[in-house]
N, CA, C and O atoms as CSV, one atom per row, in Angstrom:
chain,resi,resn,atom,element,x,y,z
A,1,MET,N,N,83.023,59.154,206.700
A,1,MET,CA,C,81.658,59.396,206.262
A,1,MET,C,C,81.068,60.477,207.170
A,1,MET,O,O,81.139,60.359,208.393
A,2,PRO,N,N,80.481,61.543,206.577
A,2,PRO,CA,C,79.909,62.618,207.397
A,2,PRO,C,C,78.816,62.106,208.328
A,2,PRO,O,O,78.181,61.079,208.087
A,3,GLN,N,N,78.628,62.864,209.394
A,3,GLN,CA,C,77.658,62.496,210.423
A,3,GLN,C,C,76.263,62.315,209.817
A,3,GLN,O,O,75.777,63.205,209.119
A,4,GLY,N,N,75.627,61.199,210.069
A,4,GLY,CA,C,74.260,60.963,209.627
A,4,GLY,C,C,74.122,60.345,208.255
A,4,GLY,O,O,73.008,60.001,207.862
A,5,ASP,N,N,75.195,60.187,207.509
A,5,ASP,CA,C,75.082,59.563,206.182
A,5,ASP,C,C,74.779,58.074,206.282
A,5,ASP,O,O,74.319,57.467,205.315
A,6,TRP,N,N,75.029,57.494,207.423
A,6,TRP,CA,C,74.730,56.068,207.580
A,6,TRP,C,C,73.228,55.830,207.579
A,6,TRP,O,O,72.779,54.713,207.324
A,7,TYR,N,N,72.439,56.877,207.863
A,7,TYR,CA,C,70.980,56.739,207.767
A,7,TYR,C,C,70.564,56.345,206.357
A,7,TYR,O,O,69.672,55.520,206.157
A,8,ILE,N,N,71.233,56.955,205.388
A,8,ILE,CA,C,70.901,56.678,203.990
A,8,ILE,C,C,71.141,55.208,203.673
A,8,ILE,O,O,70.312,54.571,203.023
A,9,LEU,N,N,72.260,54.670,204.122
A,9,LEU,CA,C,72.552,53.255,203.877
A,9,LEU,C,C,71.512,52.361,204.534
A,9,LEU,O,O,71.084,51.371,203.942
A,10,LEU,N,N,71.105,52.695,205.741
A,10,LEU,CA,C,70.103,51.883,206.429
A,10,LEU,C,C,68.757,51.945,205.714
A,10,LEU,O,O,68.083,50.926,205.568
A,11,ILE,N,N,68.370,53.124,205.273
A,11,ILE,CA,C,67.089,53.280,204.589
A,11,ILE,C,C,67.094,52.551,203.250
A,11,ILE,O,O,66.155,51.820,202.935
A,12,VAL,N,N,68.141,52.747,202.469
A,12,VAL,CA,C,68.220,52.082,201.160
A,12,VAL,C,C,68.305,50.568,201.336
A,12,VAL,O,O,67.701,49.818,200.569
A,13,GLY,N,N,69.050,50.120,202.337
A,13,GLY,CA,C,69.117,48.684,202.613
A,13,GLY,C,C,67.761,48.116,202.975
A,13,GLY,O,O,67.389,47.040,202.506
A,14,GLY,N,N,67.017,48.832,203.809
A,14,GLY,CA,C,65.674,48.399,204.170
A,14,GLY,C,C,64.743,48.359,202.976
A,14,GLY,O,O,63.935,47.441,202.841
A,15,VAL,N,N,64.857,49.361,202.105
A,15,VAL,CA,C,64.020,49.393,200.900
A,15,VAL,C,C,64.337,48.202,200.004
A,15,VAL,O,O,63.426,47.578,199.461
A,16,PHE,N,N,65.617,47.880,199.843
A,16,PHE,CA,C,65.994,46.737,199.017
A,16,PHE,C,C,65.460,45.432,199.600
A,16,PHE,O,O,65.014,44.558,198.856
A,17,ILE,N,N,65.501,45.296,200.905
A,17,ILE,CA,C,64.981,44.078,201.526
A,17,ILE,C,C,63.478,43.970,201.305
A,17,ILE,O,O,62.978,42.894,200.978
A,18,VAL,N,N,62.755,45.069,201.479
A,18,VAL,CA,C,61.310,45.051,201.253
A,18,VAL,C,C,60.996,44.729,199.794
A,18,VAL,O,O,60.109,43.922,199.513
A,19,LEU,N,N,61.720,45.355,198.865
A,19,LEU,CA,C,61.498,45.063,197.446
A,19,LEU,C,C,61.832,43.613,197.111
A,19,LEU,O,O,61.159,42.994,196.287
A,20,GLY,N,N,62.862,43.074,197.744
A,20,GLY,CA,C,63.215,41.679,197.516
A,20,GLY,C,C,62.130,40.725,197.985
A,20,GLY,O,O,61.794,39.765,197.292
A,21,VAL,N,N,61.588,40.989,199.153
A,21,VAL,CA,C,60.508,40.137,199.663
A,21,VAL,C,C,59.285,40.244,198.750
A,21,VAL,O,O,58.637,39.239,198.455
A,22,ILE,N,N,58.973,41.456,198.308
A,22,ILE,CA,C,57.852,41.640,197.382
A,22,ILE,C,C,58.101,40.869,196.084
A,22,ILE,O,O,57.184,40.236,195.560
A,23,GLY,N,N,59.319,40.913,195.564
A,23,GLY,CA,C,59.643,40.180,194.340
A,23,GLY,C,C,59.493,38.680,194.491
A,23,GLY,O,O,58.980,38.009,193.594
A,24,ILE,N,N,59.934,38.154,195.612
A,24,ILE,CA,C,59.821,36.712,195.842
A,24,ILE,C,C,58.363,36.300,195.957
A,24,ILE,O,O,57.947,35.307,195.360
A,25,VAL,N,N,57.591,37.055,196.718
A,25,VAL,CA,C,56.166,36.733,196.879
A,25,VAL,C,C,55.443,36.856,195.544
A,25,VAL,O,O,54.619,36.010,195.198
A,26,TRP,N,N,55.750,37.900,194.805
A,26,TRP,CA,C,55.125,38.103,193.496
A,26,TRP,C,C,55.475,36.966,192.546
A,26,TRP,O,O,54.602,36.482,191.825
A,27,GLY,N,N,56.735,36.527,192.528
A,27,GLY,CA,C,57.148,35.424,191.677
A,27,GLY,C,C,56.439,34.133,192.016
A,27,GLY,O,O,56.021,33.397,191.122
A,28,ARG,N,N,56.299,33.852,193.297
A,28,ARG,CA,C,55.578,32.639,193.707
A,28,ARG,C,C,54.109,32.711,193.320
A,28,ARG,O,O,53.523,31.718,192.888
A,29,TYR,N,N,53.516,33.893,193.478
A,29,TYR,CA,C,52.109,34.070,193.107
A,29,TYR,C,C,51.908,33.871,191.611
A,29,TYR,O,O,50.975,33.184,191.194
A,30,GLU,N,N,52.783,34.472,190.798
A,30,GLU,CA,C,52.676,34.329,189.343
A,30,GLU,C,C,52.875,32.880,188.915
A,30,GLU,O,O,52.167,32.388,188.036
A,31,GLU,N,N,53.835,32.198,189.531
A,31,GLU,CA,C,54.090,30.798,189.192
A,31,GLU,C,C,52.885,29.925,189.541
A,31,GLU,O,O,52.486,29.061,188.760
A,32,LYS,N,N,52.317,30.158,190.708
A,32,LYS,CA,C,51.144,29.396,191.134
A,32,LYS,C,C,49.968,29.658,190.196
A,32,LYS,O,O,49.274,28.723,189.795
A,33,LYS,N,N,49.742,30.910,189.849
A,33,LYS,CA,C,48.649,31.284,188.952
A,33,LYS,C,C,48.839,30.655,187.567
A,33,LYS,O,O,47.875,30.201,186.950
A,34,TYR,N,N,50.072,30.632,187.092
A,34,TYR,CA,C,50.369,30.062,185.777
A,34,TYR,C,C,50.073,28.565,185.748
A,34,TYR,O,O,49.417,28.074,184.830
A,35,TYR,N,N,50.561,27.842,186.758
A,35,TYR,CA,C,50.361,26.395,186.755
A,35,TYR,C,C,48.919,26.010,187.064
A,35,TYR,O,O,48.451,24.972,186.596
A,36,GLU,N,N,48.215,26.812,187.831
A,36,GLU,CA,C,46.797,26.556,188.050
A,36,GLU,C,C,46.003,26.767,186.766
A,36,GLU,O,O,45.036,26.051,186.507
A,37,ALA,N,N,46.410,27.749,185.961
A,37,ALA,CA,C,45.742,27.984,184.679
A,37,ALA,C,C,46.003,26.826,183.718
A,37,ALA,O,O,45.143,26.491,182.903
A,38,LEU,N,N,47.176,26.216,183.808
A,38,LEU,CA,C,47.493,25.093,182.929
A,38,LEU,C,C,46.647,23.868,183.244
A,38,LEU,O,O,46.342,23.081,182.348
A,39,THR,N,N,46.269,23.700,184.492
A,39,THR,CA,C,45.502,22.511,184.851
A,39,THR,C,C,44.089,22.551,184.274
A,39,THR,O,O,43.433,21.513,184.185
A,40,THR,N,N,43.620,23.710,183.890
A,40,THR,CA,C,42.280,23.802,183.309
A,40,THR,C,C,42.283,23.505,181.814
A,40,THR,O,O,41.215,23.330,181.228
A,41,ARG,N,N,43.433,23.443,181.193
A,41,ARG,CA,C,43.534,23.160,179.758
A,41,ARG,C,C,43.458,21.654,179.500
A,41,ARG,O,O,43.757,20.830,180.363
A,42,THR,N,N,43.047,21.339,178.286
A,42,THR,CA,C,42.998,19.922,177.938
A,42,THR,C,C,44.389,19.359,177.692
A,42,THR,O,O,44.650,18.195,177.994
A,43,ASP,N,N,45.279,20.173,177.148
A,43,ASP,CA,C,46.651,19.730,176.917
A,43,ASP,C,C,47.508,20.200,178.087
A,43,ASP,O,O,47.843,21.381,178.182
A,44,VAL,N,N,47.855,19.292,178.960
A,44,VAL,CA,C,48.614,19.669,180.149
A,44,VAL,C,C,50.072,19.215,180.048
A,44,VAL,O,O,50.727,18.987,181.064
A,45,ARG,N,N,50.567,19.088,178.833
A,45,ARG,CA,C,51.960,18.673,178.653
A,45,ARG,C,C,52.916,19.626,179.372
A,45,ARG,O,O,53.874,19.189,180.009
A,46,GLU,N,N,52.651,20.925,179.265
A,46,GLU,CA,C,53.520,21.885,179.930
A,46,GLU,C,C,53.472,21.709,181.445
A,46,GLU,O,O,54.496,21.825,182.117
A,47,TYR,N,N,52.307,21.433,181.974
A,47,TYR,CA,C,52.164,21.286,183.419
A,47,TYR,C,C,52.907,20.045,183.922
A,47,TYR,O,O,53.573,20.099,184.955
A,48,VAL,N,N,52.798,18.958,183.216
A,48,VAL,CA,C,53.408,17.707,183.652
A,48,VAL,C,C,54.918,17.731,183.465
A,48,VAL,O,O,55.662,17.337,184.364
A,49,SER,N,N,55.372,18.189,182.312
A,49,SER,CA,C,56.806,18.135,182.016
A,49,SER,C,C,57.546,19.425,182.346
A,49,SER,O,O,58.776,19.456,182.292
A,50,HIS,N,N,56.816,20.499,182.690
A,50,HIS,CA,C,57.412,21.817,182.945
A,50,HIS,C,C,58.265,22.276,181.777
A,50,HIS,O,O,59.281,22.946,181.965
A,51,TRP,N,N,57.849,21.913,180.563
A,51,TRP,CA,C,58.562,22.344,179.374
A,51,TRP,C,C,57.558,22.911,178.391
A,51,TRP,O,O,56.524,22.269,178.208
A,52,PRO,N,N,57.746,24.002,177.765
A,52,PRO,CA,C,58.879,24.922,177.954
A,52,PRO,C,C,58.754,25.651,179.287
A,52,PRO,O,O,57.663,26.033,179.710
A,53,GLU,N,N,59.884,25.831,179.927
A,53,GLU,CA,C,59.881,26.453,181.238
A,53,GLU,C,C,59.607,27.943,181.123
A,53,GLU,O,O,60.142,28.621,180.246
A,54,ARG,N,N,58.790,28.429,181.995
A,54,ARG,CA,C,58.461,29.856,182.014
A,54,ARG,C,C,59.512,30.566,182.850
A,54,ARG,O,O,59.623,30.317,184.051
A,55,THR,N,N,60.276,31.440,182.235
A,55,THR,CA,C,61.407,32.063,182.928
A,55,THR,C,C,61.032,33.300,183.711
A,55,THR,O,O,61.781,33.699,184.603
A,56,GLN,N,N,59.909,33.923,183.416
A,56,GLN,CA,C,59.563,35.171,184.088
A,56,GLN,C,C,59.424,34.981,185.591
A,56,GLN,O,O,59.965,35.774,186.361
A,57,THR,N,N,58.720,33.959,186.019
A,57,THR,CA,C,58.511,33.773,187.453
A,57,THR,C,C,59.823,33.482,188.174
A,57,THR,O,O,60.039,33.956,189.289
A,58,GLY,N,N,60.685,32.716,187.549
A,58,GLY,CA,C,61.988,32.447,188.153
A,58,GLY,C,C,62.844,33.697,188.227
A,58,GLY,O,O,63.574,33.895,189.198
A,59,ALA,N,N,62.759,34.542,187.207
A,59,ALA,CA,C,63.549,35.768,187.183
A,59,ALA,C,C,63.105,36.729,188.283
A,59,ALA,O,O,63.937,37.388,188.907
A,60,VAL,N,N,61.815,36.810,188.516
A,60,VAL,CA,C,61.317,37.690,189.572
A,60,VAL,C,C,61.802,37.209,190.937
A,60,VAL,O,O,62.185,38.021,191.780
A,61,LYS,N,N,61.789,35.903,191.159
A,61,LYS,CA,C,62.237,35.361,192.445
A,61,LYS,C,C,63.748,35.550,192.623
A,61,LYS,O,O,64.202,35.902,193.713
A,62,VAL,N,N,64.521,35.322,191.572
A,62,VAL,CA,C,65.971,35.514,191.668
A,62,VAL,C,C,66.293,36.985,191.911
A,62,VAL,O,O,67.169,37.310,192.713
A,63,GLY,N,N,65.593,37.860,191.225
A,63,GLY,CA,C,65.779,39.288,191.464
A,63,GLY,C,C,65.448,39.675,192.898
A,63,GLY,O,O,66.099,40.540,193.483
A,64,GLY,N,N,64.448,39.037,193.450
A,64,GLY,CA,C,64.110,39.281,194.849
A,64,GLY,C,C,65.225,38.874,195.795
A,64,GLY,O,O,65.547,39.602,196.735
A,65,TRP,N,N,65.812,37.714,195.548
A,65,TRP,CA,C,66.917,37.257,196.400
A,65,TRP,C,C,68.128,38.169,196.267
A,65,TRP,O,O,68.815,38.437,197.253
A,66,ILE,N,N,68.396,38.652,195.050
A,66,ILE,CA,C,69.514,39.580,194.849
A,66,ILE,C,C,69.253,40.881,195.598
A,66,ILE,O,O,70.155,41.426,196.233
A,67,ALA,N,N,68.016,41.379,195.525
A,67,ALA,CA,C,67.679,42.617,196.230
A,67,ALA,C,C,67.815,42.440,197.745
A,67,ALA,O,O,68.282,43.350,198.431
A,68,ILE,N,N,67.416,41.287,198.268
A,68,ILE,CA,C,67.572,41.035,199.704
A,68,ILE,C,C,69.049,41.005,200.089
A,68,ILE,O,O,69.433,41.569,201.113
A,69,ALA,N,N,69.878,40.353,199.275
A,69,ALA,CA,C,71.315,40.290,199.568
A,69,ALA,C,C,71.928,41.685,199.571
A,69,ALA,O,O,72.714,42.013,200.461
A,70,LEU,N,N,71.580,42.506,198.590
A,70,LEU,CA,C,72.097,43.878,198.552
A,70,LEU,C,C,71.598,44.679,199.749
A,70,LEU,O,O,72.348,45.458,200.337
A,71,GLY,N,N,70.339,44.487,200.105
A,71,GLY,CA,C,69.793,45.197,201.250
A,71,GLY,C,C,70.501,44.842,202.541
A,71,GLY,O,O,70.791,45.717,203.357
A,72,VAL,N,N,70.780,43.561,202.729
A,72,VAL,CA,C,71.488,43.135,203.944
A,72,VAL,C,C,72.891,43.725,203.970
A,72,VAL,O,O,73.352,44.180,205.017
A,73,LEU,N,N,73.572,43.723,202.830
A,73,LEU,CA,C,74.917,44.315,202.775
A,73,LEU,C,C,74.878,45.801,203.084
A,73,LEU,O,O,75.737,46.305,203.808
A,74,LEU,N,N,73.895,46.508,202.547
A,74,LEU,CA,C,73.779,47.935,202.834
A,74,LEU,C,C,73.455,48.184,204.303
A,74,LEU,O,O,73.983,49.119,204.904
A,75,LEU,N,N,72.592,47.357,204.881
A,75,LEU,CA,C,72.298,47.499,206.297
A,75,LEU,C,C,73.540,47.262,207.162
A,75,LEU,O,O,73.782,47.988,208.126
A,76,ILE,N,N,74.309,46.257,206.813
A,76,ILE,CA,C,75.543,45.976,207.562
A,76,ILE,C,C,76.511,47.146,207.443
A,76,ILE,O,O,77.112,47.559,208.435
A,77,ALA,N,N,76.664,47.682,206.234
A,77,ALA,CA,C,77.549,48.829,206.038
A,77,ALA,C,C,77.053,50.029,206.838
A,77,ALA,O,O,77.857,50.743,207.438
A,78,GLY,N,N,75.746,50.261,206.857
A,78,GLY,CA,C,75.201,51.367,207.622
A,78,GLY,C,C,75.447,51.217,209.104
A,78,GLY,O,O,75.792,52.188,209.777
A,79,VAL,N,N,75.275,50.010,209.626
A,79,VAL,CA,C,75.515,49.770,211.047
A,79,VAL,C,C,76.990,49.963,211.383
A,79,VAL,O,O,77.317,50.529,212.426
A,80,ILE,N,N,77.873,49.502,210.520
A,80,ILE,CA,C,79.315,49.677,210.756
A,80,ILE,C,C,79.667,51.162,210.803
A,80,ILE,O,O,80.372,51.602,211.712
A,81,PHE,N,N,79.182,51.940,209.832
A,81,PHE,CA,C,79.458,53.366,209.827
A,81,PHE,C,C,78.838,54.073,211.027
A,81,PHE,O,O,79.398,55.038,211.547
A,82,TRP,N,N,77.668,53.581,211.466
A,82,TRP,CA,C,77.005,54.159,212.631
A,82,TRP,C,C,77.841,53.916,213.888
A,82,TRP,O,O,77.986,54.802,214.730
A,83,LEU,N,N,78.388,52.703,214.000
A,83,LEU,CA,C,79.191,52.390,215.173
A,83,LEU,C,C,80.520,53.130,215.172
A,83,LEU,O,O,81.062,53.435,216.235
A,84,LEU,N,N,81.045,53.418,213.992
A,84,LEU,CA,C,82.327,54.121,213.886
A,84,LEU,C,C,82.186,55.632,214.064
A,84,LEU,O,O,83.175,56.319,214.318
A,85,SER,N,N,80.959,56.155,213.934
A,85,SER,CA,C,80.810,57.614,214.029
A,85,SER,C,C,80.606,58.075,215.446
A,85,SER,O,O,80.464,59.273,215.691
């Protein structure tokens, strides 16, 4: 790997980790907002039974965890290349 290319891996890895944390926080916020809105309704069947399940909030959180995992892998690869150069 040419000199200094490991910077790119470190930067992209850091960006993925930040985006992952943002995704997880956003998913938790959306889930909380959704269930708080359900408690104000007269029919709270969805709130009590969690059916039908809202998949958007779960998808955002899972995407966040995937982004964090990719970011950590990229950071590790960048550090390895940095140590080898």
